[in-house]
Every structure is written in structure tokens, then in C-alpha cells.
Phi, psi and omega in degrees: 000131179283148174300158185304316181294323178292323179297319179297317180296319177298319179296323178293322177298315179298317181297319178300317180296322179294319181296320182291332177289332183269341182220163183297148172295149173302144182301330181299339181276355180243137176295132183299143172292145173291135178229155175243139174273099185278343175201159183307117179082003180248113186242137182227136166258124185263119181284167180289147176275068185220168170288147177300125182183174183300330183298327180250005180064023182077010183270075181238348184260151171281124180228161182186200181201158182238126186256121171253180179286333182265319185197179185245141170248122176271137180245101182069155190230001175097179190265011177200162176298322179298317178296322176299315178300319181290326176292318177299321177298322178294320176300312184289335175285331186273322186211157178262353179285149187283161171278120180252341180222138167240118187252121177263120183281337173185176194270005183294144190298328181292352181250341193235348188286352175271003185305322186296341177295341183252358182277165176081188182087174184290327180228077181295151179286163169283138174257118190242137179206175176302151181300335180263001185299311187298318179296319183291319179293320182301322180297324188259348188307313183300321180290321177300313183292322177296319180293323177299314181293316184290312190267329184252343187069025184246107180286139175218137186259165176304322183294339180267001175266115187263124178262161185292147172260354180207141185234163182235120176266329179229278176223157177212129175260136178233139179255117178266005186097101183057024178203121178249137178235150181241126176259135180232127176271134184253151172297167184308122184222256173301315171227188175265012181215046181279139181226135173251158182230122184240127178263117184293325185295312186259350187059036172273137184235117168278106179272345188048221188277011164291342178225124170251137176236121178095302179268146186300136178300152178249121182266114180226018182219258180225123178296313180297317180297321180296317177297323176294321180293321176300317177298322180288332178287328190305319183286349182296148179273101185237126175265326178225117175262125182247107182282171174286335179215132180102175187288154174286165185211144173257004184268074183257138359270011184302332181296339179282340195293317179301318179292318180300319181295317179296313182295324178292319177297319177299318179295306186296316184283333173290319176302317181295321180295320180293318179298326179277005177064033172290146171286165179297325179295318179294319182296320182302324183271354185235332191288128169056030181297314180298330183286349179274353184296134178093349180268152174268159175059037181292315183299326183280343193236320193297314181300321178295320179297317180297319178300314181293319180297315179301315180297323182288321190265348187302325186246017180290154178288000000 
């Protein structure tokens, strides 16, 4: 039998453990993610140029935050609850102002599974996403959670998947205190729920997965739509472009060109393959092969892109 004081102490330890299972750990308990200040008040953690998996802990997406005088806007939270906690720790190491917004740029798991690290508390932030985000995430949530358990050995519950409390159908302006940012919802492109975040003060643009740099783009929406979105992005006044994967760049709009060239080749050659009555299997092995030169993760991505493009274009007028 433990002495009374020890029993009390043990009970408090158990209660603390129970509370932590029901709510995110305090950010101080997680080592902060390394971040770079790519423009004044704009902080980015750059993920690995790798496939999502246990070897990198799901840390493959560029995620970050924007600091205003009144509060902080977080832009994506990473591929696991642990990454979200570490991002929160990075915010709290950088500034004392609270997080008032968590912005999800689209529903892919490497960008959103850290959301729960920012939920709860006396004044939780608003979670903001594209108007079609919730439906898209709901379709995939079960598969994301199964993959975490199977591949990472990390259990995550439905209650820890955070859905938006506010949505954007076109544009939304937010004031962080002496700093205004604009959120823009895009037509179906990389996905059907892509959102960009633009900081007026620094002209920094979080493009998320509308732009890949270095690693081959992943098509999960509309090839034609994505090319139209890239054309619409080009006239924007951008000083710092922050892609969803790869390094940031001040070379705007030239940074768009490698991706645009690949997607255009994918479009043109898939159309040609369909016109020549190639089967989808034949197209996968021949379409846009030359356009993949110089890109990373081609083997993991290109065949899937051709399959998606073929399915989209097969019945076009």
C-alpha cells in the first residue's frame, strides 16, 4: 500500500495522462519545428522532398505561420498530431500573440492531420478552409486514420480530425493586427478544395500544392483546371512564392514555369494518346516521359498522373 501522499501524487499523474489523451499536449512538451523567416513575419517549415511515410514521420509538406500584431494565422499543420504540436511550439517560441486562425489549404493528410494540436482551450482559433474541404476530407478520413495506424503505428481518432469552423467560397480577408491576409478559393486544380494565402505587407504567397518545386506535381483534381489556375496566378504581384513542396522563391512568375511545362505536356500527350486510340496502360508507359526529366519522385507519381489525366480527358468534347 502506498503512503497517502504518494497515492495522491500517483492519482495526479494518472489524471494528467488522461487529460493529455483527450486534448493536445502543451506545445512546450514538443520540440519546436525548425522554421525559416522567408519574409518579415512569415515563417515556414520546409518538409522533406519524399513520399509520405514512417521514415520521415509524415513531415513532407511546407507548413508555416504569419505573425500580426494582434494574432497569428497558421497555414497548414503537417501530417501528424506530433508535427502539429511541434509547429505550435515553434509559434510559441517565436511570438507571444495567440493563434486566432488555422488555415487548411486542402485536405491531403500531409497538410492537415496536425490540426488538433491547435484545437481546444479557452479561446480556440477558427479553422478555415475551402467550401469543399469538409466533404473531401470526410471521404478520405477513414483511410488516413487506417494508414497512420498501419504504417506509423500511431492511433488517431475521428475526434482528433478537425474540420473547418469557417469556409471560403471565393475570397476572405483577415486582419491579424496591422497585417491583412487574403484567402482565395480556387476552382478544381490540384484538388477540388485548393486555397491560397496572400500577405499584403510582404507580398508573400502561400500557394500550397498549387505549386510543386523540385518534386513532380501530384494530380488529384483537374489537369485542365490546374493549368487555368496557373495562368490566373501569373499576374499576381508576388515577392516570395511558398510552394507546398520544395524551396520558396522570389523568381516570380518564372518559378511556375517548370510545373506548367510538365502539366501542359501531360495534357497534350494524353490527348494525343486518346486520339490514337491507345489504351490507358499504353498511355501510362509513353505519355510525357521526356517532361519528367529533372523532377524528383517520378516513379512514385508520374504513372498515377497519366491515369488521372486519361480519365479526365477521355470523354472531353
